[in-house]
C-alpha positions as CSV (number, residue, x, y, z in Angstrom):
1,M,-22.0,-7.7,41.8
2,Q,-21.6,-11.2,43.3
3,I,-23.7,-14.2,42.4
4,G,-22.7,-16.6,45.1
5,Q,-18.9,-16.7,44.8
6,L,-19.0,-15.4,41.2
7,A,-17.9,-11.8,40.6
8,M,-20.0,-10.7,37.6
9,P,-18.7,-8.0,35.2
10,A,-20.1,-4.5,35.2
11,G,-22.8,-3.7,32.7
12,A,-26.1,-5.0,31.6
13,A,-27.0,-8.7,31.1
14,L,-28.9,-10.4,28.3
15,A,-32.1,-11.8,29.8
16,P,-33.3,-15.2,28.7
17,M,-36.0,-15.2,26.0
18,A,-37.5,-18.4,24.6
19,G,-36.9,-18.7,20.9
20,V,-34.6,-15.7,20.9
21,T,-31.5,-15.9,23.0
22,D,-29.9,-18.8,21.2
23,M,-26.1,-19.0,20.8
24,P,-25.8,-16.7,17.7
25,M,-27.9,-14.0,19.5
26,R,-25.8,-14.3,22.7
27,I,-22.5,-14.0,20.8
28,L,-23.6,-10.8,19.1
29,C,-24.6,-9.3,22.4
30,F,-21.4,-10.4,24.2
31,E,-19.4,-8.8,21.4
32,Q,-21.2,-5.5,22.1
33,G,-20.5,-5.7,25.8
34,A,-23.2,-7.8,27.5
35,A,-21.9,-8.6,31.1
36,W,-23.5,-12.1,31.1
37,A,-26.3,-13.9,29.5
38,V,-28.8,-16.7,30.2
39,T,-29.8,-19.5,27.8
40,E,-33.3,-20.2,26.5
41,M,-35.3,-22.2,29.1
42,I,-34.9,-26.0,29.2
43,S,-37.5,-28.4,30.6
44,A,-35.9,-30.4,33.5
45,K,-38.2,-33.3,32.8
46,G,-37.7,-33.0,29.1
47,Y,-34.0,-33.1,29.5
48,L,-34.1,-36.1,31.8
49,Y,-36.9,-38.2,30.2
50,A,-37.7,-37.2,26.6
51,P,-35.1,-38.7,24.3
52,E,-37.1,-37.6,21.3
53,N,-36.1,-34.0,22.2
54,T,-32.4,-34.8,22.4
55,R,-31.4,-32.8,19.4
56,A,-33.4,-29.7,20.4
57,I,-32.0,-29.8,23.9
58,E,-28.4,-30.2,22.6
59,E,-28.9,-27.0,20.6
60,L,-30.1,-25.2,23.6
61,L,-27.1,-26.4,25.6
62,R,-24.5,-25.4,23.0
63,R,-22.2,-22.5,23.9
64,D,-19.2,-20.9,22.2
65,P,-15.8,-19.8,23.5
66,A,-16.7,-16.3,22.4
67,E,-19.4,-16.1,25.0
68,G,-18.9,-14.6,28.5
69,P,-20.4,-15.8,31.7
70,L,-23.5,-17.9,30.8
71,G,-26.3,-19.1,33.1
72,L,-28.5,-22.0,32.2
73,Q,-32.3,-21.6,32.7
74,L,-34.3,-24.6,33.8
75,F,-38.1,-24.8,34.3
76,G,-40.2,-27.4,35.9
77,K,-42.7,-28.0,38.7
78,E,-41.3,-31.2,40.4
79,P,-38.5,-30.5,42.9
80,E,-37.0,-34.0,42.3
81,F,-36.8,-33.5,38.6
82,M,-35.4,-30.0,38.9
83,A,-32.8,-31.3,41.4
84,E,-31.7,-34.2,39.2
85,A,-31.4,-32.0,36.1
86,A,-29.4,-29.4,38.0
87,A,-27.1,-32.0,39.4
88,K,-26.3,-33.2,35.9
89,L,-26.2,-29.9,34.1
90,S,-24.3,-27.7,36.7
91,G,-21.1,-29.5,35.9
92,Q,-21.2,-28.6,32.2
93,G,-19.4,-25.2,32.4
94,F,-22.4,-22.9,33.0
95,A,-21.8,-20.1,35.5
96,F,-25.1,-20.6,37.3
97,I,-28.5,-22.2,37.1
98,D,-31.5,-19.9,36.7
99,I,-34.9,-21.2,37.7
100,N,-37.7,-19.9,35.5
101,M,-40.7,-18.7,37.5
102,G,-41.7,-16.0,35.1
103,C,-42.6,-17.5,31.7
104,P,-46.2,-16.5,30.8
105,A,-46.7,-18.8,27.8
106,H,-49.9,-20.8,27.9
107,R,-48.3,-24.2,27.3
108,I,-46.0,-23.6,30.2
109,V,-48.4,-22.1,32.8
110,G,-51.0,-24.6,31.8
111,N,-48.8,-27.3,33.1
112,G,-48.2,-25.4,36.4
113,E,-44.7,-24.3,35.4
114,G,-43.1,-20.9,34.8
115,S,-45.1,-18.0,36.3
116,A,-47.8,-20.4,37.5
117,L,-45.5,-21.2,40.3
118,M,-46.1,-17.7,41.7
119,K,-49.5,-19.0,42.7
120,T,-47.9,-21.8,44.7
121,P,-45.1,-20.2,46.7
122,D,-44.6,-23.1,49.0
123,L,-44.0,-25.4,46.1
124,A,-41.7,-22.8,44.5
125,G,-39.7,-22.7,47.7
126,R,-39.3,-26.5,47.7
127,I,-38.2,-26.4,44.0
128,I,-35.6,-23.7,44.8
129,E,-34.3,-25.5,47.9
130,A,-34.0,-28.9,46.0
131,T,-32.2,-27.3,43.1
132,V,-29.8,-25.4,45.3
133,K,-28.9,-28.5,47.2
134,A,-28.2,-30.5,44.0
135,S,-26.3,-27.9,42.0
136,S,-22.6,-27.4,42.1
137,V,-23.0,-23.8,40.9
138,P,-25.0,-20.9,42.3
139,V,-28.8,-20.9,41.7
140,T,-30.8,-17.8,40.8
141,V,-34.5,-17.3,40.2
142,K,-36.3,-15.2,37.6
143,M,-39.9,-14.2,38.5
144,R,-42.7,-11.8,37.7
145,A,-44.6,-9.4,39.9
146,G,-47.2,-12.0,40.4
147,W,-50.0,-13.9,38.7
148,D,-52.5,-11.0,38.3
149,E,-53.4,-7.7,40.0
150,T,-55.0,-9.7,42.9
151,C,-51.8,-11.7,43.4
152,I,-48.8,-9.4,43.5
153,N,-46.4,-11.5,45.6
154,A,-42.9,-11.0,44.2
155,V,-41.7,-9.7,47.6
156,E,-43.1,-12.8,49.4
157,L,-41.6,-15.2,46.8
158,S,-38.3,-13.3,46.9
159,E,-38.0,-13.8,50.6
160,I,-38.9,-17.5,50.2
161,A,-36.2,-17.8,47.5
162,E,-33.6,-16.2,49.7
163,Q,-34.4,-18.5,52.6
164,A,-34.2,-21.5,50.2
165,G,-30.7,-20.6,49.1
166,A,-31.1,-18.6,45.9
167,A,-28.0,-16.6,45.2
168,A,-29.7,-13.8,43.2
169,L,-33.1,-12.8,41.9
170,T,-34.3,-11.3,38.6
171,I,-37.5,-9.4,38.8
172,H,-39.7,-8.6,35.8
173,P,-42.4,-6.5,37.4
174,R,-45.3,-7.4,35.1
175,T,-47.9,-9.9,36.1
176,R,-48.5,-13.1,34.1
177,V,-51.9,-11.8,33.0
178,Q,-50.2,-8.7,31.6
179,Q,-47.9,-10.8,29.5
180,Y,-45.7,-8.1,27.9
181,S,-48.4,-5.4,27.7
182,G,-48.6,-2.1,29.6
183,H,-45.7,-0.9,31.7
184,S,-43.6,-2.8,34.1
185,D,-43.9,-1.5,37.7
186,W,-40.3,-0.8,38.8
187,E,-41.6,0.0,42.3
188,I,-41.9,-3.8,42.8
189,I,-38.2,-4.2,42.1
190,R,-37.5,-1.5,44.7
191,R,-39.7,-3.3,47.3
192,V,-37.9,-6.6,46.7
193,K,-34.5,-5.0,47.0
194,E,-35.5,-3.5,50.4
195,R,-36.5,-6.9,51.7
196,V,-33.8,-9.3,50.7
197,H,-30.1,-9.4,51.2
198,I,-29.1,-11.1,48.0
199,P,-28.5,-9.3,44.7
200,V,-31.6,-8.1,42.8
201,I,-31.5,-7.8,39.0
202,G,-34.1,-5.5,37.5
203,N,-35.7,-6.4,34.2
204,G,-38.4,-4.7,32.1
205,D,-38.7,-1.7,29.7
206,V,-35.0,-0.8,29.5
207,T,-34.2,0.2,25.9
208,S,-31.4,2.7,26.4
209,A,-28.6,3.8,28.6
210,D,-30.8,6.5,30.1
211,E,-33.4,3.9,31.2
212,Y,-30.6,1.6,32.5
213,E,-29.4,4.4,34.8
214,R,-32.9,5.3,35.8
215,M,-33.8,1.8,36.8
216,I,-30.8,1.5,39.0
217,R,-31.4,4.9,40.5
218,E,-35.1,4.4,41.2
219,T,-35.1,0.8,42.4
220,G,-31.6,0.4,43.9
221,C,-31.2,-2.9,42.0
222,D,-27.7,-4.4,41.8
223,A,-27.8,-5.0,38.0
224,V,-30.1,-4.8,35.0
225,A,-31.1,-7.6,32.6
226,I,-32.3,-6.6,29.1
227,G,-34.7,-8.7,27.1
228,R,-36.8,-7.2,24.3
229,G,-34.6,-4.1,24.3
230,A,-31.8,-6.2,22.8
231,Q,-34.0,-7.7,20.0
232,G,-32.4,-6.5,16.8
233,N,-30.3,-4.2,18.9
234,P,-27.2,-5.9,20.4
235,W,-25.7,-2.4,20.4
236,I,-27.7,-1.5,23.5
237,F,-24.9,-3.2,25.5
238,A,-22.3,-1.1,23.9
239,E,-24.3,2.0,24.6
240,I,-24.6,1.1,28.3
241,K,-21.0,0.1,28.6
242,A,-19.9,3.4,27.1
243,R,-22.2,5.2,29.6
244,I,-20.6,3.3,32.6
245,E,-17.1,4.1,31.3
246,G,-17.9,7.7,30.6
247,R,-17.2,7.4,26.9
248,P,-19.3,8.8,24.0
249,Y,-21.5,6.5,22.1
250,E,-22.6,6.6,18.4
251,K,-25.6,4.6,17.3
252,P,-25.1,2.2,14.4
253,A,-25.9,3.5,10.9
254,F,-28.4,1.7,8.8
255,R,-25.8,-0.2,6.8
256,E,-24.2,-1.4,10.0
257,K,-27.5,-2.8,11.0
258,V,-28.1,-4.5,7.7
259,E,-24.6,-6.0,7.7
260,A,-25.2,-7.3,11.3
261,A,-28.4,-8.9,10.2
262,I,-26.7,-10.6,7.3
263,R,-23.9,-11.9,9.6
264,H,-26.6,-13.1,12.1
265,G,-28.1,-15.1,9.3
266,R,-24.8,-16.8,8.5
267,M,-24.3,-17.6,12.2
268,Q,-27.8,-19.1,12.3
269,A,-27.0,-21.3,9.3
270,E,-23.9,-22.6,11.1
271,Y,-25.9,-23.2,14.3
272,I,-29.1,-24.9,12.9
273,G,-28.4,-25.4,9.2
274,E,-29.1,-23.5,6.1
275,S,-32.7,-24.8,5.7
276,G,-33.9,-23.4,9.0
277,A,-31.8,-20.3,9.2
278,A,-33.9,-18.1,6.8
279,R,-37.2,-18.9,8.7
280,E,-35.5,-18.3,12.0
281,M,-34.2,-14.9,10.9
282,R,-37.6,-13.6,9.9
283,K,-38.5,-12.3,13.4
284,H,-35.0,-11.0,13.9
285,L,-35.2,-9.0,10.7
286,I,-38.3,-7.3,11.8
287,W,-36.4,-6.1,14.9
288,Y,-33.3,-5.1,13.1
289,L,-35.2,-2.9,10.6
290,Q,-37.5,-1.3,13.1
291,G,-37.6,2.4,12.8
292,M,-35.7,2.5,9.5
293,K,-37.1,4.5,6.6
294,G,-39.4,2.7,4.2
295,C,-38.9,-0.6,6.1
296,A,-42.6,-1.7,6.1
297,R,-42.5,-3.0,2.5
298,V,-39.1,-4.6,3.0
299,R,-40.2,-6.3,6.1
300,E,-43.2,-7.7,4.2
301,Q,-40.8,-9.1,1.6
302,L,-38.5,-10.6,4.2
303,G,-41.5,-12.3,5.9
304,K,-41.7,-14.6,2.9
305,I,-38.1,-15.5,2.3
306,N,-37.0,-19.1,2.3
307,T,-33.2,-18.8,1.7
308,L,-30.4,-16.7,3.1
309,D,-29.5,-15.7,-0.5
310,E,-32.9,-14.2,-0.8
311,M,-32.6,-12.5,2.5
312,N,-29.2,-11.0,1.7
313,R,-30.4,-9.7,-1.7
314,V,-33.4,-7.9,-0.3
315,L,-31.4,-6.4,2.6
316,L,-28.5,-5.2,0.4
317,E,-30.9,-3.7,-2.2
318,Y,-32.7,-1.9,0.6
319,A,-29.4,-0.6,2.1
320,D,-28.4,0.6,-1.4
321,R,-31.7,2.5,-1.8
322,L,-31.2,4.1,1.6
323,Q,-27.7,5.1,0.7
324,E,-28.8,6.7,-2.6
325,R,-31.6,8.6,-0.8
326,Q,-29.2,9.8,1.8
327,E,-26.6,11.0,-0.8
328,S,-29.3,12.8,-2.8
329,H,-30.2,14.9,0.2
330,E,-26.6,15.8,1.0
């Protein structure tokens, strides 16, 4: 698939998720075969005019040599600020700039940004056009199906985005009102794909290689971006890559998951410091342990941890108990 002049690797991409797809998470997914990834979203105005946020923004902009092709996601509602930020950031080694028109968070849409821009397609078009003109790398757009069931306008906004110079589109076919509830309507992805001539990336409810193949088959999309399906499961990219290459795939055993979680914690400590790493890992641990036997009590314990040593002790004791239980049934 081409994004502008960029030839993107085959496979599934890691979709941007605020508070989740930081550098450690991306590295783990790239190691398992993610084709490309997109950073957490960065406020264009915040980057330009909020020096008090400098440290947080520097963390969001950090990348590692171990990462593959990486897009930078920007959000904002003022074309001039989006253009200025894109001009400054597009020369920092990112493969492309991705404009966020899909975030449903109250603090974002309350300011007229994110998925709120789907209610103002003319303004959205001006933002895209200004960003494209200012950027030295391709510009993509991530959007939802629309604002609510009375405003399903992804097809209209996709056509506007293409005319404004967007190089590719990522469609998450839920409305803003849906947030992440219910099911995503893949039919909307298919309708967008039929109407535009730039690549369309499908996103939403893909948690396995079977669903990856089904999304491509049913929608005709050019690629798939995986968000929540990768939470606590970077191996989904290995599963999809194995399917593409016609190789067998074996899901990770419980100890491999535990060891990955422990390593993730060490990476977080290197990224944001020891004091914040344990708190940051709490949500990831819930995802890593999901579906494992007897995990409810362990997840409750892990929700109260304050140090990585505590986290590692609880995880290793849990893995040992599972191992003993498994051996007693053999």
